[in-house]
MDAnalysis code that builds the backbone (N, CA, C; Angstrom):
import MDAnalysis as mda
import numpy as np

u = mda.Universe.empty(342, n_residues=114, atom_resindex=np.repeat(np.arange(114), 3), trajectory=True)
u.add_TopologyAttr("name", ["N", "CA", "C"] * 114)
u.add_TopologyAttr("resid", np.arange(1, 115))
u.add_TopologyAttr("resname", ["UNK", "UNK", "UNK", "UNK", "UNK", "UNK", "UNK", "UNK", "UNK", "UNK", "UNK", "UNK", "UNK", "UNK", "UNK", "UNK", "UNK", "UNK", "UNK", "UNK", "UNK", "UNK", "UNK", "UNK", "UNK", "UNK", "UNK", "UNK", "UNK", "UNK", "UNK", "UNK", "UNK", "UNK", "UNK", "UNK", "UNK", "UNK", "UNK", "UNK", "UNK", "UNK", "UNK", "UNK", "UNK", "UNK", "UNK", "UNK", "UNK", "UNK", "UNK", "UNK", "UNK", "UNK", "UNK", "UNK", "UNK", "UNK", "UNK", "UNK", "UNK", "UNK", "UNK", "UNK", "UNK", "UNK", "UNK", "UNK", "UNK", "UNK", "UNK", "UNK", "UNK", "UNK", "UNK", "UNK", "UNK", "UNK", "UNK", "UNK", "UNK", "UNK", "UNK", "UNK", "UNK", "UNK", "UNK", "UNK", "UNK", "UNK", "UNK", "UNK", "UNK", "UNK", "UNK", "UNK", "UNK", "UNK", "UNK", "UNK", "UNK", "UNK", "UNK", "UNK", "UNK", "UNK", "UNK", "UNK", "UNK", "UNK", "UNK", "UNK", "UNK", "UNK"])
u.atoms.positions = np.array([
    [156.528, 29.488, -27.462],
    [156.458, 30.406, -26.348],
    [157.086, 29.740, -25.128],
    [158.039, 30.402, -24.435],
    [158.700, 29.767, -23.308],
    [157.735, 29.541, -22.142],
    [158.039, 28.510, -21.354],
    [157.221, 28.213, -20.180],
    [157.385, 29.313, -19.143],
    [156.343, 29.603, -18.375],
    [156.470, 30.607, -17.329],
    [157.511, 30.177, -16.309],
    [158.146, 31.143, -15.682],
    [159.213, 30.846, -14.732],
    [158.712, 30.838, -13.292],
    [157.420, 30.647, -13.102],
    [156.883, 30.506, -11.759],
    [155.828, 29.410, -11.787],
    [155.508, 28.909, -10.623],
    [154.513, 27.845, -10.536],
    [153.787, 27.960, -9.213],
    [152.599, 27.409, -9.175],
    [151.835, 27.391, -7.937],
    [152.241, 26.140, -7.171],
    [152.625, 26.346, -5.932],
    [153.097, 25.255, -5.094],
    [152.135, 25.102, -3.935],
    [151.640, 23.891, -3.725],
    [150.710, 23.641, -2.633],
    [151.441, 23.575, -1.313],
    [150.856, 24.195, -0.320],
    [151.435, 24.140, 1.017],
    [150.297, 24.095, 2.023],
    [150.303, 23.091, 2.867],
    [149.312, 23.030, 3.929],
    [149.687, 24.082, 4.951],
    [148.874, 25.104, 5.064],
    [149.194, 26.195, 5.972],
    [148.455, 26.086, 7.290],
    [147.435, 25.270, 7.362],
    [146.616, 25.249, 8.562],
    [146.813, 24.007, 9.415],
    [146.980, 22.856, 8.815],
    [147.088, 21.635, 9.592],
    [145.720, 21.189, 10.077],
    [145.694, 20.452, 11.157],
    [144.443, 19.934, 11.684],
    [144.061, 20.695, 12.937],
    [142.795, 21.051, 13.024],
    [142.301, 21.751, 14.204],
    [141.770, 20.740, 15.203],
    [141.377, 21.238, 16.381],
    [140.863, 20.366, 17.436],
    [139.635, 19.575, 17.004],
    [138.802, 20.142, 16.115],
    [137.592, 19.440, 15.685],
    [137.877, 18.430, 14.571],
    [139.137, 18.167, 14.315],
    [139.602, 17.163, 13.344],
    [139.287, 17.528, 11.904],
    [138.892, 18.764, 11.660],
    [138.697, 19.181, 10.267],
    [139.913, 19.961, 9.821],
    [140.358, 19.712, 8.629],
    [141.533, 20.406, 8.105],
    [141.079, 21.512, 7.169],
    [141.722, 22.647, 7.276],
    [141.438, 23.730, 6.348],
    [142.063, 23.386, 5.004],
    [141.502, 23.874, 3.905],
    [142.068, 23.557, 2.591],
    [143.464, 24.131, 2.426],
    [144.234, 23.485, 1.583],
    [145.593, 23.946, 1.300],
    [145.529, 25.277, 0.568],
    [146.478, 26.132, 0.856],
    [146.588, 27.408, 0.161],
    [147.712, 27.296, -0.851],
    [147.480, 27.775, -2.060],
    [148.516, 27.745, -3.083],
    [149.318, 29.026, -3.015],
    [150.624, 28.878, -3.094],
    [151.539, 30.003, -3.028],
    [152.272, 30.080, -4.358],
    [152.328, 31.255, -4.965],
    [153.035, 31.442, -6.237],
    [154.526, 31.606, -5.940],
    [155.336, 30.736, -6.506],
    [156.783, 30.790, -6.303],
    [157.488, 30.901, -7.644],
    [158.506, 31.761, -7.720],
    [159.313, 31.757, -8.941],
    [160.097, 30.446, -9.003],
    [160.229, 29.899, -10.181],
    [160.993, 28.665, -10.330],
    [162.382, 29.044, -10.824],
    [163.332, 28.931, -9.910],
    [164.733, 29.216, -10.201],
    [165.503, 27.921, -10.010],
    [166.819, 27.993, -10.074],
    [167.611, 26.773, -9.908],
    [167.868, 26.443, -8.438],
    [167.164, 27.107, -7.536],
    [167.252, 26.798, -6.112],
    [165.943, 27.187, -5.441],
    [165.706, 26.583, -4.283],
    [164.592, 26.992, -3.435],
    [165.075, 26.963, -1.997],
    [164.770, 28.022, -1.259],
    [165.090, 28.098, 0.164],
    [163.865, 27.602, 0.920],
    [164.019, 26.519, 1.646],
    [162.898, 25.895, 2.340],
    [162.650, 26.466, 3.731],
    [163.483, 27.387, 4.187],
    [163.322, 27.960, 5.522],
    [161.947, 28.589, 5.775],
    [161.335, 29.280, 4.809],
    [160.043, 29.924, 5.095],
    [158.863, 28.962, 5.272],
    [159.033, 27.693, 4.931],
    [157.920, 26.755, 4.949],
    [157.869, 25.972, 6.253],
    [156.666, 25.732, 6.784],
    [156.546, 24.897, 7.984],
    [157.065, 23.484, 7.691],
    [157.691, 22.844, 8.665],
    [158.251, 21.503, 8.450],
    [157.256, 20.503, 7.872],
    [155.995, 20.560, 8.271],
    [155.008, 19.593, 7.768],
    [154.746, 19.760, 6.275],
    [155.071, 20.945, 5.724],
    [154.814, 21.222, 4.314],
    [155.988, 20.874, 3.407],
    [157.134, 20.585, 3.982],
    [158.343, 20.372, 3.185],
    [158.161, 19.287, 2.125],
    [157.619, 18.108, 2.435],
    [157.479, 17.095, 1.379],
    [156.661, 17.573, 0.178],
    [155.539, 18.237, 0.407],
    [154.719, 18.677, -0.728],
    [155.369, 19.829, -1.476],
    [156.044, 20.723, -0.762],
    [156.732, 21.839, -1.423],
    [157.861, 21.307, -2.298],
    [158.657, 20.377, -1.768],
    [159.764, 19.799, -2.533],
    [159.224, 19.066, -3.762],
    [158.186, 18.277, -3.591],
    [157.596, 17.553, -4.721],
    [157.123, 18.521, -5.803],
    [156.354, 19.516, -5.426],
    [155.838, 20.480, -6.406],
    [156.965, 21.247, -7.091],
    [157.959, 21.652, -6.305],
    [159.088, 22.399, -6.869],
    [159.857, 21.542, -7.880],
    [160.151, 20.297, -7.526],
    [160.903, 19.424, -8.432],
    [160.151, 19.188, -9.735],
    [158.859, 18.974, -9.652],
    [158.057, 18.759, -10.860],
    [158.051, 20.006, -11.743],
    [157.921, 21.175, -11.121],
    [157.911, 22.425, -11.885],
    [159.280, 22.701, -12.503],
    [160.350, 22.482, -11.744],
    [161.705, 22.710, -12.264],
    [161.993, 21.752, -13.421],
    [161.588, 20.509, -13.281],
    [161.781, 19.513, -14.335],
    [161.007, 19.905, -15.590],
    [159.765, 20.334, -15.424],
    [158.932, 20.735, -16.565],
    [159.520, 21.932, -17.300],
    [160.274, 22.764, -16.600],
    [160.892, 23.945, -17.203],
    [162.290, 23.659, -17.744],
    [162.717, 22.402, -17.667],
    [163.971, 22.014, -18.290],
    [165.218, 22.137, -17.439],
    [165.069, 22.406, -16.150],
    [166.258, 22.450, -15.298],
    [166.856, 21.057, -15.196],
    [168.170, 20.973, -15.229],
    [168.863, 19.686, -15.074],
    [169.443, 19.534, -13.676],
    [169.687, 20.654, -12.991],
    [170.232, 20.607, -11.640],
    [169.618, 21.736, -10.829],
    [169.202, 21.417, -9.611],
    [168.643, 22.416, -8.708],
    [169.261, 22.225, -7.327],
    [169.093, 23.243, -6.496],
    [169.637, 23.186, -5.135],
    [168.512, 23.458, -4.150],
    [168.369, 22.579, -3.175],
    [167.370, 22.716, -2.122],
    [168.086, 23.154, -0.851],
    [167.760, 24.340, -0.361],
    [168.411, 24.877, 0.836],
    [167.536, 24.534, 2.036],
    [168.008, 23.622, 2.869],
    [167.237, 23.161, 4.020],
    [167.850, 23.575, 5.339],
    [169.071, 24.058, 5.343],
    [169.729, 24.476, 6.576],
    [170.537, 23.352, 7.198],
    [171.386, 23.730, 8.120],
    [172.284, 22.754, 8.743],
    [171.652, 22.114, 9.965],
    [171.360, 22.872, 10.980],
    [170.689, 22.356, 12.176],
    [171.198, 21.000, 12.613],
    [170.271, 20.141, 13.019],
    [170.643, 18.785, 13.447],
    [170.302, 17.745, 12.381],
    [169.893, 18.206, 11.210],
    [169.696, 17.309, 10.083],
    [168.288, 16.786, 9.869],
    [167.319, 17.268, 10.646],
    [165.950, 16.770, 10.503],
    [165.369, 17.157, 9.144],
    [165.484, 18.430, 8.766],
    [164.958, 18.865, 7.471],
    [165.705, 18.184, 6.325],
    [167.001, 18.046, 6.476],
    [167.810, 17.386, 5.444],
    [167.278, 15.979, 5.183],
    [167.006, 15.241, 6.240],
    [166.497, 13.877, 6.092],
    [165.091, 13.868, 5.509],
    [164.269, 14.844, 5.900],
    [162.911, 14.933, 5.344],
    [162.990, 15.174, 3.838],
    [163.860, 16.097, 3.430],
    [164.047, 16.398, 2.007],
    [164.548, 15.160, 1.271],
    [165.537, 14.510, 1.830],
    [166.138, 13.364, 1.141],
    [165.218, 12.151, 1.077],
    [164.284, 12.057, 2.006],
    [163.317, 10.958, 1.901],
    [162.406, 11.166, 0.694],
    [162.094, 12.416, 0.368],
    [161.317, 12.710, -0.842],
    [162.169, 12.416, -2.077],
    [163.421, 12.858, -2.057],
    [164.302, 12.694, -3.215],
    [164.554, 11.225, -3.546],
    [164.634, 10.388, -2.530],
    [165.004, 8.983, -2.746],
    [163.996, 8.218, -3.600],
    [162.769, 8.696, -3.668],
    [161.748, 7.993, -4.454],
    [161.098, 8.875, -5.514],
    [161.604, 10.067, -5.705],
    [160.943, 11.000, -6.625],
    [161.194, 10.607, -8.078],
    [160.157, 10.608, -8.912],
    [160.296, 10.128, -10.292],
    [161.155, 10.990, -11.217],
    [161.417, 12.251, -10.890],
    [162.231, 13.080, -11.792],
    [163.672, 13.232, -11.310],
    [164.019, 12.588, -10.194],
    [165.356, 12.724, -9.607],
    [166.264, 11.597, -10.077],
    [167.438, 11.985, -10.587],
    [168.452, 11.014, -10.986],
    [169.406, 10.731, -9.833],
    [169.891, 11.796, -9.195],
    [170.810, 11.662, -8.060],
    [170.774, 12.936, -7.238],
    [171.366, 12.865, -6.041],
    [171.457, 14.041, -5.176],
    [172.651, 13.876, -4.243],
    [173.154, 15.008, -3.758],
    [174.321, 15.004, -2.877],
    [174.416, 16.346, -2.164],
    [175.259, 16.401, -1.126],
    [175.497, 17.670, -0.441],
    [176.029, 18.690, -1.431],
    [175.652, 19.929, -1.228],
    [176.180, 21.011, -2.056],
    [177.647, 21.231, -1.704],
    [178.435, 21.776, -2.635],
    [179.811, 22.119, -2.286],
    [179.800, 23.222, -1.221],
    [180.888, 23.358, -0.466],
    [180.920, 24.337, 0.630],
    [180.508, 25.750, 0.225],
    [180.921, 26.190, -0.957],
    [180.605, 27.560, -1.387],
    [179.130, 27.732, -1.777],
    [178.375, 26.633, -1.849],
    [176.943, 26.702, -2.197],
    [176.054, 26.169, -1.070],
    [176.599, 26.090, 0.138],
    [175.782, 25.694, 1.282],
    [176.234, 24.454, 2.016],
    [177.180, 23.703, 1.439],
    [177.677, 22.503, 2.114],
    [176.543, 21.566, 2.498],
    [176.625, 20.998, 3.699],
    [175.595, 20.049, 4.112],
    [174.286, 20.729, 4.517],
    [174.206, 22.061, 4.375],
    [172.954, 22.782, 4.601],
    [172.108, 22.897, 3.348],
    [172.584, 22.317, 2.261],
    [171.841, 22.340, 0.996],
    [172.108, 21.037, 0.252],
    [171.151, 20.635, -0.546],
    [171.281, 19.418, -1.341],
    [171.153, 19.768, -2.814],
    [172.126, 19.317, -3.596],
    [172.088, 19.486, -5.047],
    [171.373, 18.269, -5.624],
    [170.425, 18.523, -6.509],
    [169.616, 17.461, -7.102],
    [169.793, 17.492, -8.616],
    [170.136, 16.341, -9.192],
    [170.223, 16.205, -10.643],
    [168.897, 15.616, -11.114],
    [168.276, 16.309, -12.069],
    [166.971, 15.896, -12.581],
    [167.111, 15.145, -13.902],
    [166.160, 14.293, -14.176],
    [166.127, 13.576, -15.452],
    [165.882, 14.563, -16.584],
    [166.274, 14.185, -17.783],
    [165.965, 15.001, -18.959],
    [164.458, 15.080, -19.122],
    [163.965, 16.283, -19.366],
    [162.531, 16.446, -19.648],
    [162.267, 15.929, -21.051],
    [161.238, 15.102, -21.194],
    [160.936, 14.606, -22.538],
    [159.522, 14.921, -22.926],
])
């Protein structure tokens, strides 16, 4: 039976309140495709969203995915790449070609699922 094409991705939606208590993370159901657009997620959630997405994509057998982080001044790009540089399922990564987002997206090559 094929693996489902969606996964639950953790995202901290609340952060920390004035009383120093954090609300629990809310899980969001995301389809697992060969790309994810990170624009809808708050910047503080990007590392956990990228981690969860990469693990789910790897488990479903994807060999290459694209993370759309936007162009801006490069803050999100660097946040994404800091996760990629140490992620256990990532083989390599690079800017997407111009027709797929250029430096506003990062192409990630994943290890073979075993």
